[in-house]
C-alpha positions in Angstrom: -55.1 35.4 13.0 -52.1 35.6 15.3 -52.4 32.1 16.5 -52.5 31.0 12.7 -49.4 32.8 12.0 -47.7 31.4 15.0 -48.8 27.9 14.2 -47.5 28.4 10.5 -44.1 29.8 11.8 -43.8 26.9 14.4 -44.6 24.3 11.4 -42.1 25.8 9.3 -39.5 26.0 12.0 -40.0 22.4 12.7 -40.1 21.3 8.9 -36.6 23.1 8.7 -35.3 21.4 11.4 -36.2 18.1 10.3 -34.6 18.6 7.3 -31.3 19.9 8.7 -28.2 17.6 9.3 -25.0 16.6 7.7 -24.1 13.4 5.7 -21.0 11.6 6.7 -19.1 9.1 4.5 -17.3 6.3 6.3 -15.1 3.8 4.5 -14.5 0.8 6.8 -11.6 -0.6 4.9 -9.4 2.1 3.1 -6.7 -0.4 2.3 -6.5 -4.0 0.9 -3.7 -6.1 -0.6 -4.5 -8.4 -3.2 -1.1 -10.4 -2.5 0.7 -12.3 -5.2 -1.1 -12.5 -8.4 -0.4 -14.1 -12.0 0.2 -11.4 -14.7 -3.0 -11.1 -16.6 -5.4 -12.1 -14.1 -8.2 -9.7 -13.0 -8.8 -9.6 -9.6 -11.8 -7.7 -7.7 -12.7 -6.7 -4.1 -15.7 -4.8 -2.5 -15.1 -1.6 -0.4 -18.1 -0.9 2.0 -19.3 2.6 2.2 -21.6 3.8 4.9 -23.5 7.0 5.6 -23.0 7.5 9.3 -24.4 11.3 9.2 -27.9 12.4 9.9 -28.7 13.5 6.5 -28.8 11.9 3.0 -25.3 11.2 1.3 -24.9 11.4 -2.4 -21.9 9.8 -4.0 -21.1 12.0 -7.0 -18.2 10.4 -8.5 -15.8 7.1 -8.3 -12.6 7.8 -10.4 -9.6 5.3 -10.4 -6.0 6.3 -10.7 -5.2 4.4 -13.7 -6.9 2.7 -16.8 -6.1 -0.7 -15.4 -8.6 -0.3 -12.7 -12.5 -0.1 -12.9 -14.7 1.1 -10.0 -18.4 1.8 -9.5 -20.7 2.1 -6.2 -23.9 -0.1 -6.2 -25.8 2.8 -5.1 -25.2 6.6 -5.3 -27.7 7.8 -2.7 -27.5 6.6 1.0 -29.9 7.3 3.7 -28.6 7.9 7.1 -27.2 4.3 8.4 -27.2 3.0 5.1 -24.4 1.2 3.3 -23.3 0.4 -0.1 -20.6 -1.2 -1.8 -17.9 0.0 -4.7 -16.6 -3.1 -6.5 -13.0 -2.4 -7.5 -11.7 -4.6 -10.3 -8.0 -4.8 -11.3 -6.4 -6.0 -14.7 -2.7 -6.9 -14.1 -2.2 -7.6 -17.7 1.2 -6.0 -18.9 2.3 -5.4 -15.3 4.9 -6.7 -13.2 6.0 -6.5 -9.4 4.8 -4.1 -6.8 1.7 -2.4 -7.6 0.0 0.3 -5.8 -3.1 2.1 -7.1 -5.9 4.3 -5.8 -9.5 4.9 -6.1 -11.2 8.2 -5.3 -14.7 8.6 -4.0 -16.3 11.9 -4.0 -19.6 12.9 -2.2 -21.4 15.6 -0.9 -20.0 15.4 2.7 -18.9 18.8 3.5 -16.2 17.9 6.0 -14.7 15.0 3.6 -15.8 15.4 0.0 -13.2 13.0 -1.3 -12.0 9.8 0.3 -9.4 7.8 -1.1 -9.0 3.9 -1.4 -5.9 2.3 -1.9 -4.9 -1.3 -3.1 -1.8 -3.0 -3.8 -0.7 -6.3 -5.4 2.4 -8.1 -6.4 2.2 -9.3 -9.8 4.2 -12.4 -10.9 5.2 -13.7 -14.5 7.3 -16.4 -16.1 9.0 -18.8 -13.6 8.0 -16.8 -10.6 4.4 -16.8 -11.4 4.5 -20.9 -11.7 5.8 -20.7 -8.2 2.4 -19.7 -6.9 1.0 -23.1 -7.7 4.2 -25.1 -6.1 4.7 -26.2 -2.7 8.0 -24.3 -2.2 9.4 -21.4 -0.3 9.3 -17.9 -1.8 11.6 -15.1 -0.7 10.1 -11.4 -1.3 12.2 -8.5 -0.5 9.7 -5.8 0.6 12.0 -3.2 -1.2 14.4 -4.0 -3.9 16.0 -0.2 -4.0 16.5 2.1 -1.1 18.0 5.5 -0.8 19.9 6.3 2.2 20.0 10.0 1.5 23.0 12.3 2.5 25.5 10.3 4.7 28.2 12.4 6.5 31.8 11.1 5.6 32.7 9.8 9.4 29.3 8.2 10.5 27.7 5.1 10.4 24.1 5.0 9.1 21.7 2.2 10.0 18.7 1.1 8.0 16.1 -1.7 8.7 14.3 -3.7 6.1 11.9 -6.6 5.7 11.8 -9.7 4.0 8.8 -12.2 3.7 8.2 -15.8 2.9 5.4 -15.6 0.6 5.8 -19.5 -0.3 4.2 -22.5 1.3 7.4 -24.2 2.7 9.8 -23.1 5.3 12.2 -20.3 3.8 15.7 -20.5 5.1 18.0 -17.5 4.4 21.6 -18.8 3.9 23.4 -15.6 3.3 23.4 -11.9 3.1 26.4 -10.7 1.2 27.8 -7.3 0.2 30.8 -6.8 -2.3 31.5 -3.5 -0.6 33.4 -3.4 2.9 31.3 -0.3 3.4 28.0 -2.4 4.2 27.5 -4.9 6.9 24.2 -6.6 7.5 22.6 -9.1 9.8 19.1 -10.6 10.2 16.8 -11.3 13.0 15.3 -14.8 11.9 16.9 -16.9 9.2 14.2 -19.4 9.3 10.8 -17.9 8.1 7.4 -19.9 8.2 5.1 -19.5 5.3 3.7 -16.0 5.5 6.2 -14.9 8.1 8.3 -11.6 8.1 11.8 -10.9 9.2 13.7 -7.7 9.7 17.1 -7.3 8.7 19.7 -4.4 9.5 22.3 -2.9 7.6 25.1 -0.3 8.6 26.8 1.6 5.8 30.3 3.6 6.8 31.3 6.0 3.9 35.1 5.5 5.0 36.9 7.3 2.3 34.2 7.6 -0.3 32.5 10.6 -1.5 29.9 11.7 -4.0 26.9 9.6 -5.3 27.3 5.9 -4.9 25.2 2.8 -5.4 25.9 -0.5 -3.7 24.0 -4.0 -3.8 23.1 -6.3 -1.1 22.6 -9.9 -2.0 20.2 -12.2 -0.4 20.5 -16.1 -0.8 18.0 -18.6 0.2 16.3 -22.0 -0.7 13.8 -20.4 -2.9 14.3 -22.6 -5.8 13.0 -20.0 -8.5 15.0 -16.9 -7.1 18.0 -18.4 -4.9 19.7 -15.0 -5.2 17.7 -11.7 -5.0 19.5 -8.2 -4.9 18.6 -4.8 -3.1 20.3 -1.7 -4.5 21.2 0.8 -2.2 21.7 4.5 -3.2 23.7 7.2 -1.2 25.3 10.7 -1.4 28.5 11.6 0.6 29.2 15.3 0.7 33.0 16.3 -0.1 34.8 18.1 2.5 34.3 21.5 0.6 30.4 20.8 0.8 30.5 20.0 4.6 
């Protein structure tokens, strides 16, 4: 009898041990850039999800951050070592410019119950969209607006930004111009191959200015569609009393 009880106890312990373990969700590619797309186009991408744990993983929910995005997994339950894909579709209708969207994947991974997938796109319409099909240079400011924050009156604030040639021919930066003497700017490379990125540096000197200001920096290039593009800068300079 004692032997039977002992064997039953050992069997139960082995069974419980065999069922123990922890699921682990891993998304190999958490970010994806669709690049330049025409307004109205629907694009899609598959994100691969893998269970790298030692217990079954259940995907309980997949939720997009906006109605323009649809996402669904091929499988909801993954055995250890098994993978599936989440297809994400993005509808660019009635949108323009830079877009950043998120998809949230919930699961029973106790250590990471919610994972976030991020995708970006730059949507073009009108003449700019036509340029996607043409063999021309295209200037892209990586930021159209930037806040320099609070700047002391007798200081020099430096900021670095980026531009990119998203066209199919060499882009030449002819000039960077500011209508305000408080801003000077220079660029590391004025000739960009297709797909190449260049860094520019600007310096802001408040001089005798105070309060909230906005100033612009103009970029002139051989981009035949948008030969002039504008970066707007915001800054706040405290008064002597505020200092």
